[in-house]
C-alpha positions in Angstrom: 2.5 -13.9 -16.7 1.1 -15.9 -19.9 -2.7 -16.6 -19.9 -3.0 -16.6 -16.5 -6.2 -15.0 -14.9 -5.1 -13.0 -11.7 -7.7 -11.8 -9.0 -6.6 -8.4 -7.4 -8.6 -7.4 -4.4 -8.2 -3.5 -3.7 -7.5 -3.2 -7.3 -8.3 0.4 -7.5 -6.4 1.6 -4.7 -3.2 3.2 -4.9 -0.8 0.0 -4.7 -3.6 -2.0 -6.6 -4.0 0.4 -9.5 -0.4 0.6 -10.2 0.1 -3.4 -9.7 -2.8 -3.4 -12.7 -1.1 -1.4 -14.7 2.1 -3.4 -14.8 0.0 -6.2 -15.5 -1.8 -5.3 -18.3 1.4 -3.4 -19.6 3.4 -6.9 -19.9 1.9 -10.4 -20.6 -1.7 -11.8 -21.6 -2.9 -12.1 -17.9 -6.6 -11.4 -17.5 -7.0 -9.0 -14.6 -9.9 -9.1 -12.4 -10.4 -6.2 -9.8 -12.7 -6.5 -6.7 -12.9 -3.2 -4.9 -15.4 -1.8 -2.7 -14.7 1.9 -3.8 -14.4 3.2 -0.6 -12.7 7.0 0.0 -9.1 5.4 -1.0 -10.3 3.6 -3.7 -11.4 5.3 -7.2 -12.0 4.2 -10.4 -10.4 6.9 -12.0 -7.2 5.1 -11.0 -7.9 2.6 -13.4 -9.1 5.1 -16.2 -6.2 4.3 -18.5 -7.0 0.7 -18.8 -10.8 0.5 -19.0 -10.9 -0.2 -22.8 -8.6 -3.4 -22.1 -10.5 -6.4 -22.8 -8.0 -8.2 -20.3 -9.5 -6.2 -17.4 -12.6 -7.0 -15.7 -14.1 -5.0 -12.7 -16.4 -5.9 -9.8 -17.8 -3.6 -7.3 -17.9 -5.7 -4.3 -17.2 -6.0 -0.4 -14.4 -9.1 0.8 -16.8 -9.4 2.9 -19.6 -10.5 0.8 -19.0 -14.3 0.7 -21.8 -14.6 -1.9 -20.4 -11.6 -4.4 -16.7 -13.2 -3.8 -18.2 -16.7 -4.6 -19.4 -15.6 -8.0 -16.5 -13.9 -9.0 -14.3 -16.9 -8.3 -16.7 -19.2 -10.2 -17.0 -16.7 -13.1 -13.1 -15.9 -13.6 -11.3 -19.2 -11.9 -8.3 -17.5 -11.2 -5.0 -18.9 -10.8 -3.7 -16.3 -8.2 -5.2 -14.0 -5.8 -3.5 -10.9 -4.5 -4.9 -9.7 -1.6 -4.6 -5.5 -1.2 -8.0 -4.8 0.0 -7.6 -3.3 3.6 -7.6 -0.1 5.6 -4.3 1.4 5.7 -4.0 4.8 7.2 -2.8 4.4 10.8 -4.5 8.0 12.0 -7.8 7.0 11.2 -7.5 3.6 12.4 -6.8 5.6 16.1 -9.8 7.7 15.4 -12.2 4.5 14.9 -10.5 1.1 14.7 -13.8 -0.8 13.5 -13.5 -0.4 10.0 -10.2 -2.0 10.1 -11.3 -5.1 12.3 -13.8 -5.4 9.6 -11.8 -4.9 6.5 -8.6 -6.2 7.4 -9.2 -9.3 9.9 -12.9 -10.2 9.1 -12.3 -9.1 5.2 -9.1 -11.6 4.9 -10.7 -14.4 6.4 -14.0 -14.1 4.3 -11.9 -14.3 1.3 -9.5 -17.0 2.8 -12.7 -19.2 3.3 -14.2 -18.3 -0.4 -10.8 -19.3 -2.0 -10.9 -22.6 0.0 -14.1 -23.4 -1.6 -12.9 -22.3 -4.9 -10.0 -24.7 -4.5 -12.2 -27.5 -3.4 -14.6 -27.2 -6.5 -11.4 -27.1 -9.0 -9.4 -29.8 -10.7 -6.3 -31.1 -9.4 -4.4 -29.0 -12.1 -5.8 -25.7 -10.8 -5.3 -26.6 -7.4 -1.5 -27.2 -7.9 -1.2 -23.6 -9.8 -3.3 -21.5 -7.2 -1.4 -19.1 -4.9 -3.0 -16.4 -2.6 -0.6 -13.6 -2.0 -1.6 -11.9 1.2 -0.1 -7.8 1.3 0.8 -7.2 5.0 3.2 -4.3 6.0 6.6 -3.7 8.1 4.1 -2.3 10.8 3.4 -5.7 12.2 7.0 -6.1 13.5 6.6 -2.8 15.7 9.3 -0.1 16.6 12.8 -1.6 15.9 15.7 -0.6 17.9 19.3 0.7 17.2 20.5 -0.2 13.7 18.8 -3.5 13.5 16.4 -4.8 10.5 13.6 -7.2 11.2 14.1 -10.5 9.0 10.7 -12.7 8.5 11.4 -14.6 11.9 11.4 -11.6 14.1 8.6 -11.6 16.6 5.1 -9.1 15.8 4.6 -6.2 18.4 2.1 -3.9 16.6 1.6 -0.8 18.2 -1.6 0.5 16.1 -4.9 -0.5 15.6 -3.8 -0.7 11.8 -1.2 -2.8 12.5 -2.8 -4.9 15.0 -5.0 -6.0 12.4 -2.6 -6.6 9.8 -0.9 -8.8 12.2 -4.1 -10.5 13.2 -4.9 -11.3 9.4 -1.3 -12.5 9.0 -1.7 -14.7 11.6 -4.8 -16.1 10.0 -3.0 -16.6 6.5 -0.4 -18.4 8.4 -2.5 -20.7 10.2 -4.5 -21.6 7.1 -1.4 -22.4 5.1 -0.5 -25.0 8.1 -3.6 -26.2 8.8 -5.3 -26.8 5.6 -2.4 -26.9 3.2 -4.0 -23.7 1.6 -1.3 -22.5 -0.8 -0.6 -18.8 0.7 2.5 -16.3 0.5 2.8 -13.4 3.0 4.7 -10.2 1.9 5.5 -7.2 4.2 6.8 -3.9 2.5 8.0 -0.9 4.1 6.4 2.7 3.3 5.0 2.7 -0.3 5.1 6.2 -2.6 4.2 6.6 -6.2 1.3 7.6 -8.2 -2.2 7.2 -7.2 -1.5 7.6 -3.6 -4.2 9.3 -1.6 -3.2 12.7 -0.3 -3.6 11.6 3.8 -0.2 9.8 3.4 3.1 11.5 4.1 4.2 12.3 0.6 1.4 13.7 -1.0 0.0 15.3 1.8 3.2 17.3 2.2 3.3 17.8 -1.7 0.1 19.1 -1.9 0.0 21.2 1.2 3.2 23.1 -0.4 1.1 23.7 -3.7 -1.7 25.1 -1.5 0.3 26.9 0.9 -0.8 25.1 3.9 1.2 24.0 6.9 3.6 21.0 6.5 2.5 19.4 9.9 5.7 17.3 11.2 4.5 14.9 14.5 6.7 15.4 17.4 10.4 15.8 16.6 10.1 14.4 13.1 12.7 11.9 13.9 11.0 8.8 13.4 12.6 6.6 10.5 10.8 4.9 7.5 12.1 3.1 4.8 10.6 4.2 1.5 9.9 1.8 -1.2 8.9 2.9 -4.6 5.6 1.3 -5.5 6.8 -0.3 -9.0 9.6 -2.1 -6.9 6.9 -3.4 -4.8 4.5 -4.7 -7.3 7.4 -6.5 -9.1 8.0 -8.1 -5.7 4.4 -8.9 -5.6 4.5 -10.4 -8.7 7.6 -12.6 -8.1 6.1 -13.9 -4.8 2.9 -15.2 -6.7 5.0 -16.5 -9.3 8.1 -18.3 -7.9 7.4 -18.0 -3.9 6.9 -21.1 -2.2 3.5 -21.7 -0.4 3.8 -20.9 3.5 6.8 -18.6 2.7 7.1 -15.0 4.1 8.7 -12.4 2.5 9.9 -8.9 3.2 10.3 -6.0 0.8 12.1 -2.9 1.9 14.4 -0.6 -0.2 17.1 0.3 2.6 16.1 4.2 2.0 16.2 4.8 5.6 15.1 8.5 6.0 13.7 10.4 9.1 10.1 12.0 8.3 11.5 15.5 8.8 14.2 14.9 6.0 11.4 13.7 4.3 9.5 16.8 4.2 12.6 18.6 3.6 13.4 16.4 0.6 10.1 17.0 -1.1 10.4 20.6 -0.3 13.7 20.5 -2.3 12.6 18.8 -5.1 9.3 21.2 -5.6 11.6 24.4 -5.2 13.4 23.0 -8.5 10.0 22.5 -10.3 8.0 25.2 -9.0 9.9 27.6 -6.8 8.2 28.9 -3.9 8.8 32.4 -4.6 6.4 32.2 -7.7 3.9 30.3 -5.8 1.0 32.6 -5.1 -0.5 30.5 -2.3 2.8 31.0 -0.6 3.2 34.8 -1.3 -0.7 34.9 0.5 1.1 33.2 3.9 3.8 35.6 3.9 6.6 32.7 2.7 8.9 32.7 -0.2 10.1 29.0 0.4 8.3 25.9 1.1 10.5 24.9 4.0 8.7 28.1 5.9 5.5 26.0 6.2 6.6 23.3 8.3 5.2 22.8 11.6 5.6 20.7 14.6 2.6 19.2 16.0 1.7 17.0 18.9 2.6 13.1 18.3 0.2 10.5 17.7 -0.2 8.1 20.0 1.8 4.8 20.1 3.8 6.2 17.3 6.8 3.7 16.3 10.3 5.5 16.3 11.6 3.0 13.5 10.7 0.5 11.2 13.7 -1.4 9.1 13.4 -4.9 7.3 15.7 -7.4 5.8 14.9 -8.1 2.0 17.6 -11.0 2.1 15.4 -13.6 1.6 13.4 -12.5 -1.4 16.6 -11.2 -2.9 18.4 -14.5 -2.5 15.4 -16.9 -3.2 13.7 -14.9 -5.7 16.4 -12.2 -7.2 14.1 -9.3 -6.4 16.2 -6.1 -6.4 14.8 -2.4 -6.1 15.2 -0.6 -9.4 14.2 2.7 -8.3 16.2 5.0 -6.1 14.8 7.6 -3.6 15.6 10.3 -5.6 14.4 8.7 -8.9 11.1 8.2 -7.1 10.7 11.4 -5.6 11.1 13.2 -8.9 8.9 11.1 -10.9 6.2 10.9 -7.9 6.1 14.8 -7.6 6.1 14.9 -11.4 3.2 13.1 -11.7 1.1 15.1 -9.1 2.0 18.1 -10.8 0.8 16.8 -14.2 -2.4 15.3 -12.8 -3.9 17.8 -10.9 -7.8 16.9 -11.7 -7.0 13.6 -10.1 -5.9 14.9 -6.7 -8.3 17.9 -6.8 -11.0 15.1 -6.7 -9.3 13.3 -4.2 -9.0 16.2 -1.7 -12.8 16.9 -2.0 -13.5 14.7 1.5 -15.0 17.0 4.1 -12.1 15.8 6.4 -9.5 17.3 4.2 -7.1 19.2 6.4 -8.2 18.1 9.7 -5.7 16.8 12.0 -6.5 12.8 12.6 -5.2 10.3 14.9 -5.7 11.8 18.6 -6.9 9.4 21.4 -9.7 10.6 23.2 
């Protein structure tokens, strides 16, 4: 990354914090984090880097044009990696408005600010600049059979979250085509790893196991997801920013197609080896001796996509990206991280809606 300056929006969130860690661990890049610190973004995610003189933090909303203009003028980044977003499907079902404001309006506001930034930059700065918009495989909707979507697949979002990301993708694409704005779009499958807020499947199931809570599985648990370790995703984002062609779109998937019910059983199996259920006092209070006894099927959420699968051939062929973390390795290391960082997840679980079922249509 050399001596570039990279702005990471949402850099105190799950993927953002892991990306910042990778950037600061290698090279000499200056890293500027812009984050509003909503419920899933936390400065504690960056605690290990706060003394690094290459890290600059700004608490700001991507919708705040004046603040974003000031940050761009102060730091003059050559790359913007746009991760700031509302991401939890269940919350989007309960209340779509924050998703429209953050994911659509926020992306539009950031695009406009970056266009102003480029207008006031020299020619060499304009030529180097890249804007990476981080999206999701959910924009493609549910994929039938054994197929995998490539980047030319039609959008068919089925949740307010997916629709908001699809709209943002269209805005980014339009800015490139209309204004020759140097944007790149990435779409990844389900991420997992350290610092993931415990409303997502893997940390939710893991921490419920530790606390002896029910392990909720929507419907029959047969929904298929592809699980990508966050480190592999971050490496793909950096490759796209460094070597990707403006206007190009890149899917990132690991090929780890797994049903939700199978994933719950995998988590239980890894945890049994590290902390046997028979030795867990919280389980004994429930009258259980194994974590799988806590599995409970609950009513499915509205519009629940059955299967996601993306074809990563383009980024593999054009940029040489490959996954390096297997699903088994990733689960082992992720579960170890949560076991070793109890203070972090206890603080993250302090929300008043902890344990409530979200995502019911009314």
